[in-house]
PDB file of N, CA, C and O in Angstrom:
ATOM      1  N   MET A   1      -9.110  25.457   1.576  1.00  0.00           N
ATOM      2  CA  MET A   1      -8.145  25.477   1.564  1.00  0.00           C
ATOM      3  C   MET A   1      -7.820  24.221   2.840  1.00  0.00           C
ATOM      4  O   MET A   1      -8.619  23.910   3.724  1.00  0.00           O
ATOM      5  N   THR A   2      -6.593  23.703   2.658  1.00  0.00           N
ATOM      6  CA  THR A   2      -6.181  22.392   3.377  1.00  0.00           C
ATOM      7  C   THR A   2      -4.999  22.712   4.187  1.00  0.00           C
ATOM      8  O   THR A   2      -4.080  23.219   3.544  1.00  0.00           O
ATOM      9  N   HIS A   3      -4.832  22.566   5.236  1.00  0.00           N
ATOM     10  CA  HIS A   3      -3.619  22.601   5.961  1.00  0.00           C
ATOM     11  C   HIS A   3      -2.909  21.454   5.813  1.00  0.00           C
ATOM     12  O   HIS A   3      -3.603  20.457   6.011  1.00  0.00           O
ATOM     13  N   TYR A   4      -1.733  21.227   5.527  1.00  0.00           N
ATOM     14  CA  TYR A   4      -0.611  20.153   5.070  1.00  0.00           C
ATOM     15  C   TYR A   4       0.502  20.431   6.146  1.00  0.00           C
ATOM     16  O   TYR A   4       0.807  21.562   6.523  1.00  0.00           O
ATOM     17  N   PHE A   5       1.148  19.106   6.656  1.00  0.00           N
ATOM     18  CA  PHE A   5       2.296  19.004   7.345  1.00  0.00           C
ATOM     19  C   PHE A   5       3.306  18.419   6.449  1.00  0.00           C
ATOM     20  O   PHE A   5       2.913  17.693   5.536  1.00  0.00           O
ATOM     21  N   PHE A   6       4.684  18.672   6.620  1.00  0.00           N
ATOM     22  CA  PHE A   6       5.687  18.068   5.963  1.00  0.00           C
ATOM     23  C   PHE A   6       6.560  17.381   6.662  1.00  0.00           C
ATOM     24  O   PHE A   6       7.673  17.906   6.704  1.00  0.00           O
ATOM     25  N   HIS A   7       6.426  16.267   7.295  1.00  0.00           N
ATOM     26  CA  HIS A   7       7.142  15.603   7.734  1.00  0.00           C
ATOM     27  C   HIS A   7       8.547  15.277   7.260  1.00  0.00           C
ATOM     28  O   HIS A   7       8.524  15.319   6.030  1.00  0.00           O
ATOM     29  N   ILE A   8       9.455  15.048   7.591  1.00  0.00           N
ATOM     30  CA  ILE A   8      10.737  14.539   6.657  1.00  0.00           C
ATOM     31  C   ILE A   8      11.216  13.123   7.513  1.00  0.00           C
ATOM     32  O   ILE A   8      11.398  13.082   8.729  1.00  0.00           O
ATOM     33  N   ARG A   9      11.366  12.010   6.583  1.00  0.00           N
ATOM     34  CA  ARG A   9      11.625  10.966   7.157  1.00  0.00           C
ATOM     35  C   ARG A   9      12.901  10.604   6.216  1.00  0.00           C
ATOM     36  O   ARG A   9      13.056  10.911   5.034  1.00  0.00           O
ATOM     37  N   SER A  10      13.794   9.849   7.085  1.00  0.00           N
ATOM     38  CA  SER A  10      15.217   9.397   6.444  1.00  0.00           C
ATOM     39  C   SER A  10      15.404   7.892   7.041  1.00  0.00           C
ATOM     40  O   SER A  10      14.574   7.402   7.806  1.00  0.00           O
ATOM     41  N   ARG A  11      16.340   7.347   6.700  1.00  0.00           N
ATOM     42  CA  ARG A  11      16.329   5.805   6.910  1.00  0.00           C
ATOM     43  C   ARG A  11      16.703   5.950   8.567  1.00  0.00           C
ATOM     44  O   ARG A  11      16.676   4.897   9.205  1.00  0.00           O
ATOM     45  N   THR A  12      17.021   7.094   9.233  1.00  0.00           N
ATOM     46  CA  THR A  12      17.291   6.864  10.442  1.00  0.00           C
ATOM     47  C   THR A  12      16.555   7.724  11.541  1.00  0.00           C
ATOM     48  O   THR A  12      16.628   7.474  12.744  1.00  0.00           O
ATOM     49  N   GLU A  13      15.858   8.738  11.005  1.00  0.00           N
ATOM     50  CA  GLU A  13      15.105   9.396  11.872  1.00  0.00           C
ATOM     51  C   GLU A  13      13.637  10.041  11.074  1.00  0.00           C
ATOM     52  O   GLU A  13      13.424   9.892   9.870  1.00  0.00           O
ATOM     53  N   ARG A  14      12.763  10.730  11.969  1.00  0.00           N
ATOM     54  CA  ARG A  14      11.495  11.402  11.510  1.00  0.00           C
ATOM     55  C   ARG A  14      11.374  12.461  12.110  1.00  0.00           C
ATOM     56  O   ARG A  14      11.296  12.478  13.339  1.00  0.00           O
ATOM     57  N   ILE A  15      11.329  13.697  11.281  1.00  0.00           N
ATOM     58  CA  ILE A  15      11.484  14.934  11.784  1.00  0.00           C
ATOM     59  C   ILE A  15       9.798  15.351  11.795  1.00  0.00           C
ATOM     60  O   ILE A  15       9.194  15.341  10.723  1.00  0.00           O
ATOM     61  N   GLU A  16       9.147  15.686  12.961  1.00  0.00           N
ATOM     62  CA  GLU A  16       7.691  16.120  12.770  1.00  0.00           C
ATOM     63  C   GLU A  16       7.739  17.789  12.427  1.00  0.00           C
ATOM     64  O   GLU A  16       8.470  18.630  12.949  1.00  0.00           O
ATOM     65  N   ASP A  17       6.635  17.992  11.293  1.00  0.00           N
ATOM     66  CA  ASP A  17       6.378  19.264  11.110  1.00  0.00           C
ATOM     67  C   ASP A  17       5.199  19.550  12.131  1.00  0.00           C
ATOM     68  O   ASP A  17       4.145  18.923  12.028  1.00  0.00           O
ATOM     69  N   ARG A  18       5.357  20.345  12.953  1.00  0.00           N
ATOM     70  CA  ARG A  18       4.251  20.933  14.021  1.00  0.00           C
ATOM     71  C   ARG A  18       3.693  22.148  13.466  1.00  0.00           C
ATOM     72  O   ARG A  18       2.759  22.651  14.091  1.00  0.00           O
ATOM     73  N   GLU A  19       4.074  22.682  12.457  1.00  0.00           N
ATOM     74  CA  GLU A  19       3.398  24.203  11.772  1.00  0.00           C
ATOM     75  C   GLU A  19       2.641  23.920  10.652  1.00  0.00           C
ATOM     76  O   GLU A  19       1.512  24.404  10.575  1.00  0.00           O
ATOM     77  N   GLY A  20       3.177  23.049   9.563  1.00  0.00           N
ATOM     78  CA  GLY A  20       2.510  23.114   8.659  1.00  0.00           C
ATOM     79  C   GLY A  20       2.074  24.236   7.903  1.00  0.00           C
ATOM     80  O   GLY A  20       2.506  25.287   8.377  1.00  0.00           O
ATOM     81  N   GLY A  21       1.353  24.379   6.872  1.00  0.00           N
ATOM     82  CA  GLY A  21       0.975  25.325   5.923  1.00  0.00           C
ATOM     83  C   GLY A  21      -0.684  25.161   5.001  1.00  0.00           C
ATOM     84  O   GLY A  21      -1.263  24.134   4.650  1.00  0.00           O
ATOM     85  N   ASP A  22      -0.971  26.214   4.873  1.00  0.00           N
ATOM     86  CA  ASP A  22      -2.229  25.967   4.274  1.00  0.00           C
ATOM     87  C   ASP A  22      -2.128  26.315   2.678  1.00  0.00           C
ATOM     88  O   ASP A  22      -1.612  27.370   2.312  1.00  0.00           O
ATOM     89  N   PHE A  23      -2.701  25.274   1.670  1.00  0.00           N
ATOM     90  CA  PHE A  23      -2.622  25.211   0.594  1.00  0.00           C
ATOM     91  C   PHE A  23      -4.071  25.020  -0.219  1.00  0.00           C
ATOM     92  O   PHE A  23      -5.027  24.585   0.423  1.00  0.00           O
ATOM     93  N   ASP A  24      -4.217  25.324  -1.529  1.00  0.00           N
ATOM     94  CA  ASP A  24      -5.363  25.406  -1.797  1.00  0.00           C
ATOM     95  C   ASP A  24      -5.499  23.856  -2.545  1.00  0.00           C
ATOM     96  O   ASP A  24      -6.595  23.310  -2.674  1.00  0.00           O
ATOM     97  N   THR A  25      -4.503  23.378  -2.909  1.00  0.00           N
ATOM     98  CA  THR A  25      -4.387  21.733  -3.454  1.00  0.00           C
ATOM     99  C   THR A  25      -3.447  21.077  -3.148  1.00  0.00           C
ATOM    100  O   THR A  25      -2.419  21.597  -2.714  1.00  0.00           O
ATOM    101  N   LEU A  26      -3.588  19.826  -3.303  1.00  0.00           N
ATOM    102  CA  LEU A  26      -2.111  19.079  -2.793  1.00  0.00           C
ATOM    103  C   LEU A  26      -1.142  19.380  -3.970  1.00  0.00           C
ATOM    104  O   LEU A  26       0.031  19.143  -3.679  1.00  0.00           O
ATOM    105  N   GLN A  27      -1.334  19.812  -5.141  1.00  0.00           N
ATOM    106  CA  GLN A  27      -0.625  19.824  -5.918  1.00  0.00           C
ATOM    107  C   GLN A  27       0.584  21.205  -5.263  1.00  0.00           C
ATOM    108  O   GLN A  27       1.811  21.235  -5.163  1.00  0.00           O
ATOM    109  N   ALA A  28      -0.341  22.053  -4.979  1.00  0.00           N
ATOM    110  CA  ALA A  28       0.414  23.424  -4.318  1.00  0.00           C
ATOM    111  C   ALA A  28       1.380  23.200  -3.312  1.00  0.00           C
ATOM    112  O   ALA A  28       2.414  23.837  -3.108  1.00  0.00           O
ATOM    113  N   ALA A  29       0.810  21.971  -2.550  1.00  0.00           N
ATOM    114  CA  ALA A  29       1.790  21.304  -0.977  1.00  0.00           C
ATOM    115  C   ALA A  29       2.946  20.733  -1.948  1.00  0.00           C
ATOM    116  O   ALA A  29       4.079  21.127  -1.670  1.00  0.00           O
ATOM    117  N   LEU A  30       2.848  20.048  -2.811  1.00  0.00           N
ATOM    118  CA  LEU A  30       3.723  19.392  -3.774  1.00  0.00           C
ATOM    119  C   LEU A  30       4.719  20.204  -4.172  1.00  0.00           C
ATOM    120  O   LEU A  30       5.843  19.701  -4.209  1.00  0.00           O
ATOM    121  N   ALA A  31       4.589  21.373  -4.490  1.00  0.00           N
ATOM    122  CA  ALA A  31       5.355  22.313  -5.203  1.00  0.00           C
ATOM    123  C   ALA A  31       6.092  23.023  -4.086  1.00  0.00           C
ATOM    124  O   ALA A  31       7.219  23.445  -4.344  1.00  0.00           O
ATOM    125  N   GLU A  32       5.598  23.200  -2.900  1.00  0.00           N
ATOM    126  CA  GLU A  32       6.110  23.927  -1.963  1.00  0.00           C
ATOM    127  C   GLU A  32       7.071  22.849  -1.129  1.00  0.00           C
ATOM    128  O   GLU A  32       8.021  23.212  -0.437  1.00  0.00           O
ATOM    129  N   ALA A  33       6.666  21.472  -1.312  1.00  0.00           N
ATOM    130  CA  ALA A  33       7.821  20.516  -0.712  1.00  0.00           C
ATOM    131  C   ALA A  33       8.901  20.365  -1.678  1.00  0.00           C
ATOM    132  O   ALA A  33       9.939  20.077  -1.081  1.00  0.00           O
ATOM    133  N   ARG A  34       9.045  20.438  -2.816  1.00  0.00           N
ATOM    134  CA  ARG A  34      10.064  20.728  -3.890  1.00  0.00           C
ATOM    135  C   ARG A  34      11.001  21.789  -3.634  1.00  0.00           C
ATOM    136  O   ARG A  34      12.208  21.547  -3.616  1.00  0.00           O
ATOM    137  N   VAL A  35      10.559  22.910  -3.441  1.00  0.00           N
ATOM    138  CA  VAL A  35      11.293  24.150  -3.325  1.00  0.00           C
ATOM    139  C   VAL A  35      11.966  23.699  -2.095  1.00  0.00           C
ATOM    140  O   VAL A  35      13.194  23.755  -2.174  1.00  0.00           O
ATOM    141  N   ALA A  36      11.429  23.209  -0.833  1.00  0.00           N
ATOM    142  CA  ALA A  36      11.855  23.232   0.470  1.00  0.00           C
ATOM    143  C   ALA A  36      12.911  21.990   0.300  1.00  0.00           C
ATOM    144  O   ALA A  36      14.049  22.027   0.769  1.00  0.00           O
ATOM    145  N   ALA A  37      12.507  21.160  -0.255  1.00  0.00           N
ATOM    146  CA  ALA A  37      13.753  19.924  -0.483  1.00  0.00           C
ATOM    147  C   ALA A  37      14.790  20.548  -1.104  1.00  0.00           C
ATOM    148  O   ALA A  37      15.913  20.212  -0.731  1.00  0.00           O
ATOM    149  N   ARG A  38      14.684  21.511  -2.099  1.00  0.00           N
ATOM    150  CA  ARG A  38      16.245  22.074  -3.011  1.00  0.00           C
ATOM    151  C   ARG A  38      16.403  22.752  -1.941  1.00  0.00           C
ATOM    152  O   ARG A  38      17.577  22.492  -1.677  1.00  0.00           O
ATOM    153  N   GLU A  39      16.000  23.518  -1.052  1.00  0.00           N
ATOM    154  CA  GLU A  39      16.836  24.231  -0.204  1.00  0.00           C
ATOM    155  C   GLU A  39      17.750  23.228   0.780  1.00  0.00           C
ATOM    156  O   GLU A  39      18.955  23.007   0.667  1.00  0.00           O
ATOM    157  N   ILE A  40      17.055  22.820   1.529  1.00  0.00           N
ATOM    158  CA  ILE A  40      17.873  21.549   2.384  1.00  0.00           C
ATOM    159  C   ILE A  40      18.655  20.744   1.453  1.00  0.00           C
ATOM    160  O   ILE A  40      19.713  20.646   2.074  1.00  0.00           O
ATOM    161  N   LEU A  41      18.758  20.326   0.740  1.00  0.00           N
ATOM    162  CA  LEU A  41      19.700  19.915  -0.420  1.00  0.00           C
ATOM    163  C   LEU A  41      20.796  20.579  -0.506  1.00  0.00           C
ATOM    164  O   LEU A  41      21.914  20.133  -0.248  1.00  0.00           O
ATOM    165  N   ALA A  42      20.452  22.007  -0.981  1.00  0.00           N
ATOM    166  CA  ALA A  42      21.631  22.912  -0.990  1.00  0.00           C
ATOM    167  C   ALA A  42      22.604  23.015  -0.047  1.00  0.00           C
ATOM    168  O   ALA A  42      23.830  23.033  -0.160  1.00  0.00           O
ATOM    169  N   GLU A  43      21.741  23.093   1.090  1.00  0.00           N
ATOM    170  CA  GLU A  43      22.522  23.097   2.685  1.00  0.00           C
ATOM    171  C   GLU A  43      23.303  22.158   2.999  1.00  0.00           C
ATOM    172  O   GLU A  43      24.299  22.339   3.700  1.00  0.00           O
ATOM    173  N   ASP A  44      22.962  21.061   2.533  1.00  0.00           N
ATOM    174  CA  ASP A  44      23.358  19.629   2.765  1.00  0.00           C
ATOM    175  C   ASP A  44      24.978  19.605   1.930  1.00  0.00           C
ATOM    176  O   ASP A  44      26.052  19.232   2.401  1.00  0.00           O
ATOM    177  N   VAL A  45      24.690  20.127   0.593  1.00  0.00           N
ATOM    178  CA  VAL A  45      25.941  19.995  -0.005  1.00  0.00           C
ATOM    179  C   VAL A  45      26.818  20.700   0.426  1.00  0.00           C
ATOM    180  O   VAL A  45      27.938  20.206   0.561  1.00  0.00           O
ATOM    181  N   ARG A  46      26.523  22.408   0.860  1.00  0.00           N
ATOM    182  CA  ARG A  46      27.425  23.349   1.551  1.00  0.00           C
ATOM    183  C   ARG A  46      28.042  22.591   2.750  1.00  0.00           C
ATOM    184  O   ARG A  46      29.187  22.824   3.136  1.00  0.00           O
ATOM    185  N   LYS A  47      27.234  21.677   3.318  1.00  0.00           N
ATOM    186  CA  LYS A  47      28.151  21.077   4.475  1.00  0.00           C
ATOM    187  C   LYS A  47      28.862  19.919   4.435  1.00  0.00           C
ATOM    188  O   LYS A  47      29.577  19.516   5.353  1.00  0.00           O
ATOM    189  N   GLY A  48      28.652  19.275   3.204  1.00  0.00           N
ATOM    190  CA  GLY A  48      29.059  18.158   2.812  1.00  0.00           C
ATOM    191  C   GLY A  48      28.833  17.096   3.420  1.00  0.00           C
ATOM    192  O   GLY A  48      29.799  16.388   3.705  1.00  0.00           O
ATOM    193  N   GLN A  49      27.444  16.666   3.805  1.00  0.00           N
ATOM    194  CA  GLN A  49      26.551  15.873   4.310  1.00  0.00           C
ATOM    195  C   GLN A  49      25.098  15.453   3.717  1.00  0.00           C
ATOM    196  O   GLN A  49      24.004  15.738   4.204  1.00  0.00           O
ATOM    197  N   LEU A  50      25.397  14.621   2.413  1.00  0.00           N
ATOM    198  CA  LEU A  50      24.139  14.551   1.673  1.00  0.00           C
ATOM    199  C   LEU A  50      23.435  13.175   2.101  1.00  0.00           C
ATOM    200  O   LEU A  50      24.098  12.141   2.015  1.00  0.00           O
ATOM    201  N   ASP A  51      22.300  13.138   2.494  1.00  0.00           N
ATOM    202  CA  ASP A  51      21.597  11.695   2.722  1.00  0.00           C
ATOM    203  C   ASP A  51      20.282  11.808   1.735  1.00  0.00           C
ATOM    204  O   ASP A  51      19.313  12.566   1.773  1.00  0.00           O
ATOM    205  N   GLU A  52      20.584  10.918   0.986  1.00  0.00           N
ATOM    206  CA  GLU A  52      19.793  10.412  -0.569  1.00  0.00           C
ATOM    207  C   GLU A  52      18.420   9.736   0.095  1.00  0.00           C
ATOM    208  O   GLU A  52      17.367   9.752  -0.543  1.00  0.00           O
ATOM    209  N   THR A  53      18.513   9.099   1.512  1.00  0.00           N
ATOM    210  CA  THR A  53      17.143   8.682   1.582  1.00  0.00           C
ATOM    211  C   THR A  53      15.852   9.357   2.135  1.00  0.00           C
ATOM    212  O   THR A  53      14.750   8.824   2.258  1.00  0.00           O
ATOM    213  N   ARG A  54      16.169  10.502   2.411  1.00  0.00           N
ATOM    214  CA  ARG A  54      14.994  11.500   2.859  1.00  0.00           C
ATOM    215  C   ARG A  54      13.688  11.840   1.883  1.00  0.00           C
ATOM    216  O   ARG A  54      13.682  11.864   0.652  1.00  0.00           O
ATOM    217  N   LEU A  55      12.845  12.036   2.579  1.00  0.00           N
ATOM    218  CA  LEU A  55      11.445  12.304   1.731  1.00  0.00           C
ATOM    219  C   LEU A  55      10.856  12.911   2.549  1.00  0.00           C
ATOM    220  O   LEU A  55      11.175  12.828   3.735  1.00  0.00           O
ATOM    221  N   PHE A  56       9.881  13.648   2.139  1.00  0.00           N
ATOM    222  CA  PHE A  56       8.563  14.352   2.603  1.00  0.00           C
ATOM    223  C   PHE A  56       7.563  13.537   3.059  1.00  0.00           C
ATOM    224  O   PHE A  56       7.117  12.743   2.230  1.00  0.00           O
ATOM    225  N   GLU A  57       7.142  13.526   4.042  1.00  0.00           N
ATOM    226  CA  GLU A  57       5.766  12.614   4.246  1.00  0.00           C
ATOM    227  C   GLU A  57       4.418  13.832   4.275  1.00  0.00           C
ATOM    228  O   GLU A  57       4.263  14.540   5.270  1.00  0.00           O
ATOM    229  N   ILE A  58       3.886  13.898   3.564  1.00  0.00           N
ATOM    230  CA  ILE A  58       2.720  15.123   3.353  1.00  0.00           C
ATOM    231  C   ILE A  58       1.514  14.048   4.283  1.00  0.00           C
ATOM    232  O   ILE A  58       1.153  12.871   4.297  1.00  0.00           O
ATOM    233  N   VAL A  59       1.209  15.415   5.027  1.00  0.00           N
ATOM    234  CA  VAL A  59       0.115  14.650   5.986  1.00  0.00           C
ATOM    235  C   VAL A  59      -1.138  16.177   5.864  1.00  0.00           C
ATOM    236  O   VAL A  59      -0.877  17.379   5.893  1.00  0.00           O
ATOM    237  N   ASP A  60      -2.419  15.505   5.733  1.00  0.00           N
ATOM    238  CA  ASP A  60      -3.439  16.409   5.859  1.00  0.00           C
ATOM    239  C   ASP A  60      -3.801  16.803   7.306  1.00  0.00           C
ATOM    240  O   ASP A  60      -3.449  16.079   8.238  1.00  0.00           O
ATOM    241  N   ASP A  61      -4.486  17.916   7.506  1.00  0.00           N
ATOM    242  CA  ASP A  61      -5.000  18.272   8.787  1.00  0.00           C
ATOM    243  C   ASP A  61      -5.863  16.969   9.379  1.00  0.00           C
ATOM    244  O   ASP A  61      -6.141  17.047  10.575  1.00  0.00           O
ATOM    245  N   GLN A  62      -6.202  16.079   8.844  1.00  0.00           N
ATOM    246  CA  GLN A  62      -7.081  14.946   9.477  1.00  0.00           C
ATOM    247  C   GLN A  62      -5.982  13.945   9.843  1.00  0.00           C
ATOM    248  O   GLN A  62      -6.327  12.985  10.531  1.00  0.00           O
ATOM    249  N   GLY A  63      -4.926  14.030   9.535  1.00  0.00           N
ATOM    250  CA  GLY A  63      -3.554  12.992   9.856  1.00  0.00           C
ATOM    251  C   GLY A  63      -3.571  12.219   9.051  1.00  0.00           C
ATOM    252  O   GLY A  63      -2.804  11.317   9.392  1.00  0.00           O
ATOM    253  N   GLU A  64      -4.079  11.985   7.989  1.00  0.00           N
ATOM    254  CA  GLU A  64      -4.098  11.174   6.882  1.00  0.00           C
ATOM    255  C   GLU A  64      -2.899  11.555   6.046  1.00  0.00           C
ATOM    256  O   GLU A  64      -2.681  12.709   5.677  1.00  0.00           O
ATOM    257  N   LEU A  65      -2.147  10.533   5.774  1.00  0.00           N
ATOM    258  CA  LEU A  65      -0.867  10.591   4.829  1.00  0.00           C
ATOM    259  C   LEU A  65      -1.436  10.834   3.248  1.00  0.00           C
ATOM    260  O   LEU A  65      -1.907   9.837   2.701  1.00  0.00           O
ATOM    261  N   VAL A  66      -1.420  11.959   2.575  1.00  0.00           N
ATOM    262  CA  VAL A  66      -1.649  12.117   1.250  1.00  0.00           C
ATOM    263  C   VAL A  66      -0.779  12.064  -0.092  1.00  0.00           C
ATOM    264  O   VAL A  66      -1.124  12.088  -1.273  1.00  0.00           O
ATOM    265  N   ALA A  67       0.788  11.964   0.674  1.00  0.00           N
ATOM    266  CA  ALA A  67       1.457  11.883  -0.312  1.00  0.00           C
ATOM    267  C   ALA A  67       3.086  11.635   0.414  1.00  0.00           C
ATOM    268  O   ALA A  67       3.304  11.938   1.587  1.00  0.00           O
ATOM    269  N   ARG A  68       3.949  11.153  -0.329  1.00  0.00           N
ATOM    270  CA  ARG A  68       5.341  10.926  -0.424  1.00  0.00           C
ATOM    271  C   ARG A  68       6.222  11.684  -1.288  1.00  0.00           C
ATOM    272  O   ARG A  68       5.943  11.614  -2.485  1.00  0.00           O
ATOM    273  N   MET A  69       7.092  12.301  -1.004  1.00  0.00           N
ATOM    274  CA  MET A  69       7.908  12.960  -2.049  1.00  0.00           C
ATOM    275  C   MET A  69       9.320  12.620  -1.481  1.00  0.00           C
ATOM    276  O   MET A  69       9.643  12.943  -0.338  1.00  0.00           O
ATOM    277  N   PRO A  70      10.179  11.925  -2.369  1.00  0.00           N
ATOM    278  CA  PRO A  70      11.520  11.798  -2.190  1.00  0.00           C
ATOM    279  C   PRO A  70      12.397  13.012  -2.523  1.00  0.00           C
ATOM    280  O   PRO A  70      12.239  13.502  -3.641  1.00  0.00           O
ATOM    281  N   PHE A  71      13.359  13.595  -1.646  1.00  0.00           N
ATOM    282  CA  PHE A  71      14.098  14.569  -1.890  1.00  0.00           C
ATOM    283  C   PHE A  71      14.767  14.813  -3.236  1.00  0.00           C
ATOM    284  O   PHE A  71      15.052  15.950  -3.613  1.00  0.00           O
ATOM    285  N   SER A  72      15.067  13.459  -4.116  1.00  0.00           N
ATOM    286  CA  SER A  72      15.682  13.305  -5.120  1.00  0.00           C
ATOM    287  C   SER A  72      14.345  13.775  -5.836  1.00  0.00           C
ATOM    288  O   SER A  72      14.665  14.951  -6.011  1.00  0.00           O
ATOM    289  N   GLU A  73      13.414  13.700  -6.226  1.00  0.00           N
ATOM    290  CA  GLU A  73      12.365  14.092  -7.065  1.00  0.00           C
ATOM    291  C   GLU A  73      12.775  15.749  -7.140  1.00  0.00           C
ATOM    292  O   GLU A  73      12.473  16.365  -8.162  1.00  0.00           O
ATOM    293  N   ALA A  74      13.302  16.277  -6.297  1.00  0.00           N
ATOM    294  CA  ALA A  74      13.334  17.706  -6.372  1.00  0.00           C
ATOM    295  C   ALA A  74      14.523  18.166  -7.388  1.00  0.00           C
ATOM    296  O   ALA A  74      14.608  19.278  -7.910  1.00  0.00           O
ATOM    297  N   LEU A  75      15.314  17.204  -7.537  1.00  0.00           N
ATOM    298  CA  LEU A  75      16.494  17.566  -8.551  1.00  0.00           C
ATOM    299  C   LEU A  75      15.947  17.531 -10.095  1.00  0.00           C
ATOM    300  O   LEU A  75      16.697  17.741 -11.049  1.00  0.00           O
ATOM    301  N   THR A  76      14.923  17.318 -10.193  1.00  0.00           N
ATOM    302  CA  THR A  76      14.794  16.937 -11.654  1.00  0.00           C
ATOM    303  C   THR A  76      13.597  18.053 -12.138  1.00  0.00           C
ATOM    304  O   THR A  76      13.200  18.066 -13.303  1.00  0.00           O
TER     305      THR A  76
END
C-alpha cells in the first residue's frame, strides 16, 4: 500500500494536502481523485464560482509527482 497526497493546483494557487491517504494502486488513488474533484466542482457550481484551471497533483510518500489529473477529467 502506498500513501498518496492530493495537492490542488490552479493558475493562482497551490493547496497542499497534508494528510493524504493509503491506496493499493495508483489507479485507486486516481479514482478517489475523480470523486473528490466532482465534489469540489459541485460545491463550486452551487457557489457560482467555477475555476476550470484546477488539477490534482498526486504525490507519493517519497515526494515524487506520480500523476496530474485536471478536474475537468472528472466530468467525463
